[in-house]
C-alpha positions in Angstrom: 0.3 -0.1 0.1 1.2 3.5 -0.8 0.0 6.7 0.7 -0.5 10.2 -0.4 -0.5 13.7 1.3 -1.8 17.4 0.1 1.0 19.2 -1.7 1.1 22.1 0.9 2.9 19.2 3.1 6.3 19.3 1.3 8.3 17.9 4.5 7.1 14.7 4.2 9.8 12.4 2.4 9.2 8.5 2.5 9.4 5.7 -0.1 5.6 5.0 0.4 4.2 8.6 0.4 3.4 10.6 -2.2 2.4 14.4 -2.6 -1.0 14.7 -4.2 -1.3 17.5 -6.4 -4.9 18.8 -7.8 -5.8 19.8 -11.0 -8.3 22.7 -10.3 -6.9 26.2 -9.1 -3.1 24.6 -9.4 -0.2 25.5 -11.7 2.4 23.3 -13.7 5.1 25.5 -12.4 4.7 24.8 -8.5 4.3 21.1 -9.9 7.6 21.5 -11.8 9.0 22.8 -8.7 8.0 20.0 -6.3 9.0 17.2 -9.1 12.7 19.2 -9.2 12.9 18.8 -5.3 12.6 15.2 -5.7 9.0 14.3 -4.4 6.9 11.5 -5.4 4.1 13.0 -7.1 0.3 11.6 -7.3 -1.6 13.9 -9.9 -5.6 14.3 -9.4 -7.2 15.8 -12.6 -5.9 17.9 -15.2 -4.0 20.7 -14.8 -5.8 23.4 -14.9 -9.4 21.9 -15.3 -12.4 21.4 -13.6 -11.2 17.9 -13.3 -14.8 16.4 -14.0 -14.7 13.6 -16.8 -17.9 14.9 -18.2 -16.4 18.5 -18.8 -15.7 19.4 -22.4 -13.0 21.2 -21.8 -11.0 18.9 -19.1 -8.5 18.1 -21.8 -7.9 22.0 -22.9 -4.3 21.8 -22.0 -3.8 18.2 -22.1 -0.8 18.0 -24.3 1.5 20.4 -21.5 0.3 18.5 -19.1 0.9 15.2 -20.3 4.6 16.0 -20.3 4.2 15.7 -16.3 2.2 12.5 -16.4 5.2 10.7 -18.0 7.9 12.4 -16.1 5.9 11.3 -12.9 5.2 7.7 -13.8 1.8 7.8 -13.3 -0.4 4.5 -13.4 -3.5 6.3 -13.3 -5.4 9.6 -13.4 -8.5 10.2 -11.4 -11.1 12.5 -12.0 -14.8 13.5 -10.5 -17.9 12.2 -11.4 -19.8 15.3 -11.1 -22.4 17.6 -13.1 -22.6 21.4 -13.0 -24.7 23.5 -15.2 -22.5 24.6 -17.7 -22.0 20.7 -18.6 -26.3 20.6 -19.3 -26.2 20.7 -22.8 -23.9 18.4 -23.6 -24.1 15.0 -24.5 -22.4 13.0 -21.6 -21.2 9.9 -23.4 -19.6 11.6 -26.4 -17.9 14.0 -23.8 -16.5 11.1 -21.7 -15.4 9.0 -24.7 -13.6 12.3 -26.8 -11.9 12.7 -22.9 -11.0 9.3 -22.8 -9.4 9.5 -26.3 -7.2 12.3 -25.7 -6.1 11.3 -22.3 -4.9 8.0 -23.9 -3.4 9.9 -26.9 -1.1 12.0 -25.0 -0.8 10.1 -21.7 -0.4 6.8 -23.0 -2.9 4.3 -24.3 -2.1 1.9 -21.0 -2.9 4.6 -18.2 -5.9 4.1 -16.3 -8.7 6.6 -15.8 -10.4 6.3 -12.1 -13.8 8.1 -11.6 -14.3 9.3 -8.1 -17.8 9.7 -6.0 -18.9 13.2 -5.7 -21.9 14.3 -3.2 -24.1 16.4 -4.2 -23.9 20.2 -4.7 -27.7 20.5 -5.0 -30.9 18.5 -6.3 -29.5 18.8 -10.1 -26.3 17.1 -9.1 -27.9 14.3 -7.1 -27.6 11.5 -9.7 -23.8 11.8 -9.8 -24.0 10.2 -6.4 -26.0 7.5 -7.6 -24.3 4.1 -7.2 -25.7 2.1 -10.3 -25.0 5.2 -12.0 -21.1 5.0 -10.8 -21.2 1.2 -11.5 -22.5 1.8 -15.0 -20.0 3.9 -16.0 -17.0 2.1 -14.4 -18.6 -1.0 -16.4 -19.1 0.8 -19.6 -15.6 2.7 -19.9 -13.5 0.1 -17.9 -12.8 2.7 -15.4 -11.2 2.2 -11.9 -13.0 3.6 -8.7 -11.5 6.7 -6.7 -13.6 5.8 -3.3 -13.8 9.1 -1.3 -15.0 8.0 2.4 -16.0 11.6 3.5 -18.3 11.6 0.0 -19.4 8.5 1.0 -20.6 9.9 4.4 -22.5 13.0 3.1 -23.9 11.2 -0.1 -25.7 8.3 2.5 -26.9 11.3 4.8 -28.3 13.0 1.7 -29.8 9.6 0.8 -31.2 8.5 4.4 -29.5 5.6 3.8 -26.9 3.5 6.0 -23.4 3.8 5.1 -22.8 0.5 5.0 -25.8 -0.1 2.5 -24.5 2.7 0.3 -21.0 1.1 0.2 -22.5 -2.1 -0.6 -23.6 -0.7 -3.9 -20.5 0.5 -5.3 -18.0 -1.0 -7.3 -15.7 -1.9 -4.7 -13.7 -4.4 -6.3 -12.8 -1.4 -8.9 -10.9 0.4 -6.3 -7.5 1.3 -6.7 -7.2 4.8 -4.7 -8.9 6.0 -1.4 -9.6 9.6 0.1 -10.2 10.3 3.5 -10.8 13.7 5.4 -12.9 15.1 7.7 -16.6 16.3 7.1 -18.7 19.1 8.9 -22.3 19.4 9.7 -24.3 22.4 8.4 -27.0 24.2 10.7 -29.3 22.8 8.6 -28.1 19.1 9.7 -26.7 18.1 6.6 -23.1 17.1 6.0 -20.3 18.5 3.8 -17.1 17.3 3.0 -14.4 19.6 4.5 -10.8 18.4 4.1 -10.8 18.9 7.8 -8.6 16.7 10.2 -10.0 12.7 10.2 -12.3 11.7 13.0 -12.8 8.3 14.8 -15.8 7.6 12.4 -13.7 8.4 9.4 -11.1 6.1 10.5 -13.5 3.2 11.6 -14.8 3.6 8.0 -11.8 3.3 6.5 -10.6 0.0 8.2 -14.6 -1.2 7.0 -13.6 -0.3 3.4 -10.4 -2.0 3.3 -11.5 -5.1 4.4 -13.6 -5.0 1.0 -11.3 -3.4 -1.6 -9.0 -5.8 -2.2 -7.4 -3.9 -5.4 -6.8 -0.2 -3.6 -2.8 0.4 -3.9 -3.4 4.0 -2.7 -4.9 5.9 0.2 -4.6 9.7 0.1 -5.6 12.1 3.0 -7.1 15.1 1.8 -6.4 17.4 5.0 -6.3 20.9 3.8 -7.1 23.6 6.3 -7.5 27.1 5.2 -4.0 28.0 4.1 -3.7 26.7 0.5 -4.1 30.0 -0.7 -0.8 31.2 1.2 2.7 31.1 -0.9 4.3 28.3 0.4 7.2 29.8 0.5 5.6 32.0 3.3 3.5 29.5 4.7 6.6 27.1 5.6 7.8 29.7 7.7 4.8 30.0 10.2 4.2 28.5 13.8 0.5 27.5 12.1 2.2 25.6 9.6 4.2 23.7 12.0 1.3 22.8 13.9 -0.9 22.0 11.2 2.1 19.5 9.8 2.0 17.7 13.6 -2.0 17.1 13.3 -1.0 15.8 9.5 1.7 13.5 10.4 -0.8 12.3 13.0 -3.2 11.3 10.8 -0.7 9.7 8.3 0.6 7.6 10.9 -3.0 6.7 11.9 -3.7 5.4 8.6 -0.8 3.3 8.2 -1.2 1.7 11.4 -4.6 0.6 10.2 -3.4 -0.6 6.8 -0.6 -2.7 9.2 -3.6 -3.9 11.3 -5.2 -5.6 8.4 -1.8 -6.7 6.8 -2.2 -5.3 3.5 
């Protein structure tokens, strides 16, 4: 089993621990700097893009991004399966097929593509967390599955369904990577993924899931307190950053101890 932590925690260097670098708002120059510092890199999405496999603009920068995929020897690339209003007029299947074609054209025919379960941001997006739809896309396009535990908790709450029941409907045999992070409760009683510190429920659910995902190869800790907008060279000098790093290391050690317990 390998592990990954968010890119702001660059002081951790271990043979089994990667720096997870997301697409969205991050840039290629910063990624290049991390590579030059000899970090092992796990890419998530395409830089820059929304990171959704049904976004017709997902691969607008794929040619330049592909160079970094090759340099960092990625075994897979992972994308959200999420729906936003700007995708509404598009044929989802045609968009997915076009994105698959471009990803494999530039990043290699053998690179695996994972889709991640994403909780709803509103009722118009609720279909994205439907386990039958997720399983259907995995089967139709031979996608692997990235299971986000916090997203599972949020989705099952939204669906008024037990977490274990919801999990049982997902394609757990296709899980290659697992995301773990904390979640928060809104005043209206709903849950949301917040990338805060993992709590006991998340750790217990991780252990439960690992028994059911024999093909998992990577666990990513998505701990990212509200420091990501601070320039890294300034952030690393602060006492706040040192304290946050302690919490990150604790979570990494806790996750590794769960894996050792299960003998993966």
